[in-house]
C-alpha positions in Angstrom: -10.7 -9.7 -1.1 -12.7 -7.5 -3.5 -14.4 -4.8 -2.9 -17.0 -3.8 -5.2 -18.6 0.1 -5.1 -21.2 1.3 -7.6 -22.5 4.6 -8.0 -22.8 7.1 -10.9 -20.8 9.6 -9.4 -17.1 9.6 -9.6 -16.5 11.5 -7.3 -18.5 9.8 -4.8 -16.4 6.5 -5.7 -13.3 8.2 -5.2 -14.4 9.4 -1.5 -15.2 5.5 -1.0 -11.7 4.3 -2.3 -9.7 6.9 -0.4 -11.4 5.6 2.6 -10.5 2.2 1.6 -7.0 3.2 0.8 -6.7 4.7 4.3 -7.3 1.4 5.9 -3.9 -0.3 7.3 -3.6 -3.7 4.5 -3.0 -7.1 6.4 0.0 -7.4 5.1 1.7 -4.4 3.8 4.0 -5.5 1.4 1.4 -7.2 -0.3 0.0 -4.9 -3.9 -3.4 -3.9 -4.0 -4.7 -3.4 -7.2 -7.5 -1.0 -8.7 -9.2 -1.8 -11.6 -10.5 1.4 -13.9 -11.7 0.9 -17.7 -8.7 2.3 -19.3 -5.6 4.5 -19.3 -7.4 7.8 -18.7 -9.5 6.7 -16.1 -6.4 5.6 -14.4 -4.4 9.1 -14.9 -7.1 10.9 -13.5 -7.6 8.6 -10.7 -4.1 8.9 -10.0 -4.3 12.5 -9.3 -7.6 12.9 -7.5 -5.6 10.2 -5.0 -2.7 12.5 -4.5 -5.0 15.8 -4.7 -6.7 14.2 -1.7 -4.4 12.3 0.2 -1.3 14.5 -0.6 0.5 11.3 -2.2 -0.1 9.1 -4.6 2.9 6.3 -5.4 3.2 3.1 -7.3 0.5 3.5 -9.8 0.8 1.8 -12.9 
């Protein structure tokens, strides 16, 4: 299922993403895909998720 959130504030989008990631998935072995615009954004997002949740793993 695709979930789309729009905002001009990255912090708001980050908190929404962390809330979505906190929900247990229907299939725990199914991969979840997060699409970002560039590798720098992926690195920032991974670091911010780790800071907010205490863990970040399997981010490519």
